[in-house]
C-alpha positions as CSV (number, residue, x, y, z in Angstrom):
1,M,46.0,-86.4,55.3
2,T,43.8,-89.1,54.0
3,M,40.9,-89.9,56.4
4,I,39.4,-93.4,56.2
5,C,35.9,-94.2,57.5
6,E,36.0,-96.8,60.3
7,R,32.7,-98.3,59.1
8,C,33.1,-98.7,55.4
9,Y,36.9,-98.2,55.0
10,A,36.3,-95.7,52.2
11,P,38.2,-92.4,52.0
12,I,36.4,-89.4,53.3
13,G,36.7,-86.6,50.8
14,E,37.2,-82.9,51.2
15,G,34.0,-81.2,52.3
16,E,32.2,-84.4,53.3
17,S,30.5,-84.4,56.7
18,L,32.2,-86.5,59.2
19,V,32.5,-87.3,62.9
20,R,35.9,-87.4,64.6
21,L,36.2,-89.9,67.4
22,A,39.0,-89.5,70.0
23,H,40.5,-92.4,71.9
24,I,43.1,-92.3,74.6
25,D,46.2,-93.9,73.3
26,Q,48.5,-93.4,76.3
27,A,48.4,-91.6,79.6
28,H,51.7,-90.2,81.0
29,Q,52.8,-89.8,84.6
30,D,52.6,-86.0,84.4
31,G,48.9,-86.3,83.6
32,S,49.2,-85.5,79.9
33,V,47.4,-87.8,77.4
34,D,48.1,-88.9,73.8
35,W,45.1,-89.1,71.6
36,V,44.3,-91.3,68.6
37,Y,41.6,-90.1,66.2
38,A,39.2,-92.1,64.1
39,Y,36.8,-90.8,61.5
40,V,33.3,-91.9,60.4
41,H,31.0,-90.6,57.7
42,L,28.2,-88.5,59.2
43,T,25.7,-89.8,56.5
44,A,25.1,-93.5,55.8
45,C,28.1,-95.2,54.2
46,V,27.7,-96.3,50.6
47,T,27.7,-100.1,50.2
48,P,30.7,-101.0,48.1
49,R,30.0,-102.7,44.8
50,P,31.5,-106.2,44.4
51,A,34.4,-106.5,41.9
52,A,33.4,-107.6,38.4
53,H,35.1,-111.0,38.8
54,E,33.2,-111.8,42.1
55,R,29.9,-113.6,42.0
56,P,27.2,-111.8,44.0
57,D,26.2,-113.5,47.2
58,T,22.4,-114.1,47.1
59,G,22.3,-115.4,50.6
60,E,20.5,-118.6,49.6
61,W,21.9,-122.1,50.0
62,D,23.0,-123.7,46.8
63,A,22.8,-127.6,47.1
64,A,25.2,-127.9,44.1
65,R,28.0,-126.8,46.5
66,G,28.1,-130.3,47.8
67,I,28.9,-129.5,51.4
68,R,27.2,-131.8,53.8
69,G,27.5,-132.8,57.5
70,L,29.7,-135.8,58.2
71,R,28.0,-139.0,59.5
72,R,29.9,-141.3,61.8
C-alpha cells in the first residue's frame, strides 16, 4: 500500500517515521465504527522543488504585470 503524506502529498517510503491519524468514517447502529486512516511524516516535510518550466515565485510585486485597480 502506498501511503501519501497529508501535509506535503509526497509518498511515505518504507522505514520512514510517520504518524497514523484515525478518523471515524461511519458509525453503525450496533455500535461498531468504520475508520479511515491518514498518514503524516513525523519529521518536517521536504519542500517540493518547482518544475524546470515554472518560474520561481519571489513574492515581490512586479509592476510589469500590468494589473491595476479599476477606476470608475
